[in-house]
C-alpha positions in Angstrom: -45.6 -54.0 45.0 -42.2 -52.5 44.6 -41.3 -48.9 45.4 -38.7 -48.8 42.7 -40.1 -48.5 39.2 -38.8 -51.0 36.7 -36.5 -50.0 33.9 -39.2 -50.6 31.4 -41.7 -48.0 32.8 -38.8 -45.6 33.4 -38.1 -45.5 29.7 -41.7 -44.8 28.8 -41.9 -41.7 30.9 -38.5 -40.3 30.2 -39.6 -36.8 29.1 -39.9 -35.1 25.8 -38.0 -36.3 22.8 -35.9 -34.1 20.5 -38.5 -34.3 17.8 -41.2 -32.9 20.2 -38.9 -30.1 21.2 -38.2 -29.2 17.6 -41.9 -29.2 16.7 -42.6 -26.9 19.7 -39.8 -24.5 18.6 -41.2 -24.4 15.1 -44.7 -23.6 16.3 -43.4 -21.0 18.7 -41.3 -19.4 15.9 -44.4 -19.2 13.6 -46.4 -17.6 16.3 -43.7 -15.0 16.9 -43.5 -14.2 13.2 -47.3 -13.7 13.2 -47.0 -11.3 16.2 -44.2 -9.4 14.3 -46.4 -9.1 11.2 -49.2 -7.7 13.3 -46.9 -5.2 14.8 -45.7 -4.0 11.3 -49.3 -3.7 10.1 -50.2 -1.7 13.2 -47.3 0.7 12.7 -48.1 1.2 9.0 -51.8 1.8 9.9 -50.7 4.4 12.5 -48.5 6.2 10.1 -51.1 6.3 7.4 -53.7 7.6 9.9 -51.2 10.4 10.9 -50.7 11.3 7.2 -54.5 11.4 6.6 -55.0 13.6 9.6 -52.3 16.0 8.4 -53.8 16.1 4.9 -57.3 16.8 6.3 -55.9 19.6 8.5 -54.1 21.2 5.6 -57.2 20.9 3.4 -59.3 22.6 6.1 -56.7 25.4 6.4 -56.9 26.1 2.7 -60.7 26.0 2.8 -60.7 28.6 5.5 -58.3 30.8 3.5 -60.4 30.5 0.4 -63.6 31.5 2.3 -61.7 34.5 3.8 -60.6 35.7 0.4 -63.5 35.4 -2.0 -62.4 38.4 -4.1 -59.6 36.3 -5.5 -61.5 33.0 -6.0 -60.2 32.6 -9.6 -56.6 32.8 -8.4 -57.1 29.7 -6.3 -58.2 27.7 -9.3 -55.1 26.0 -10.4 -54.4 22.5 -11.7 -51.0 22.2 -10.0 -49.9 24.5 -7.3 -46.1 24.8 -7.0 -43.9 25.4 -4.0 -41.2 27.7 -5.4 -37.8 28.2 -3.7 -38.9 31.8 -2.8 -42.2 32.7 -1.4 -44.4 35.1 -3.4 -45.5 38.5 -2.1 -43.6 38.6 1.1 -45.9 41.3 2.3 -48.7 38.7 2.7 -46.7 36.5 5.1 -47.9 38.1 8.4 -44.8 36.9 10.2 -45.0 37.5 13.9 -41.4 38.7 14.0 -42.0 41.2 11.2 -43.7 44.4 12.3 -43.4 46.2 9.0 -45.7 44.0 6.9 -49.3 43.0 7.3 -51.8 41.1 5.2 -53.6 44.4 4.6 -50.6 45.5 2.4 -51.3 42.9 -0.2 -54.0 42.5 -2.9 -56.5 39.6 -2.7 -54.7 37.9 -5.7 -51.3 38.2 -3.9 -52.9 36.7 -0.8 -54.3 33.8 -2.8 -51.0 33.1 -4.4 -49.3 33.3 -0.9 -52.0 30.9 0.5 -51.4 28.4 -2.3 -47.7 28.6 -1.9 -47.8 28.2 1.9 -50.2 25.2 1.9 -48.3 23.6 -1.0 -45.0 23.8 0.9 -46.6 22.4 4.0 -48.1 19.5 2.0 -44.6 18.7 0.6 -42.9 19.0 3.9 -45.3 16.9 6.0 -46.5 14.2 3.5 -44.3 11.8 1.6 -44.7 12.6 -2.1 -47.3 15.2 -1.1 -49.2 17.1 -3.8 -52.2 19.4 -3.8 -54.6 20.3 -6.6 -57.2 23.0 -6.5 -59.7 23.1 -9.4 -63.2 24.2 -10.3 -64.9 24.0 -13.7 -65.2 27.0 -15.9 -63.0 29.3 -13.8 -64.9 29.4 -10.5 -68.0 31.4 -11.2 -70.3 32.2 -8.3 -71.8 29.2 -6.5 -69.6 26.7 -8.4 -68.1 23.7 -6.5 -64.3 23.9 -5.9 -62.4 20.7 -5.5 -59.3 20.4 -3.3 -57.3 17.2 -3.5 -54.3 16.4 -1.2 -52.5 13.2 -2.2 -49.4 11.4 -0.8 -47.6 8.1 -1.1 -47.8 5.2 1.4 -46.3 1.8 1.5 -48.5 -1.3 1.7 -47.5 -4.6 3.3 -45.7 -5.7 0.1 -43.4 -2.6 0.2 -45.2 -1.3 -3.0 -46.2 2.3 -3.1 -49.8 3.4 -3.5 -51.4 6.9 -3.5 -53.8 8.0 -0.8 -55.8 11.2 -1.0 -58.2 13.5 0.8 -60.7 15.1 -1.5 -62.9 18.0 -0.4 -65.5 19.8 -2.4 -66.7 23.2 -1.3 -68.9 26.0 -2.7 -67.0 29.2 -1.9 -69.3 31.9 -0.7 -72.1 29.5 0.3 -73.3 30.0 3.8 -71.9 27.5 6.4 -74.5 25.9 8.6 -73.5 24.1 11.7 -75.6 21.0 12.5 -77.9 21.7 15.4 -78.2 25.4 14.9 -81.3 27.1 13.5 -81.2 27.8 9.7 -81.5 31.6 9.0 -84.8 32.5 7.5 -86.2 29.0 8.3 
């Protein structure tokens, strides 16, 4: 038995060949591309969730404003709310720095127009391609559902744009019941 290996056995165990190294590099590259694709999808999902959260918050803000101003319910009924360059009825702004104006100085219709303008501008500023639509059938008679739709554009994995939206239907003036609390008169 010899302590020195023969040349023949030395060639068999000489290490990895160039082909094996190339195959390993290709497999590793494909794996890294998969990880990068997962990261891109996670970032897109996170951005879309953030936009949905902002849209939901802006919708809830408008719902609160509608419920606080039921006298001007028909003014809120508009197919397309616009964000003009100048705000309507400056007296409705209730700016913390402005001590001369207050919301009590404006009419319910002026307040509704200001509410629509304010929310529309916030939708346009915070959501890509953001739009808001407020509508109810027949001019918003009492106990009629009002539909508020906030929509925006997102990109999918193929870089194509698609429209996402948050749709809320309320009945202005209807009592609000919080789950787990007793129903009045019940």
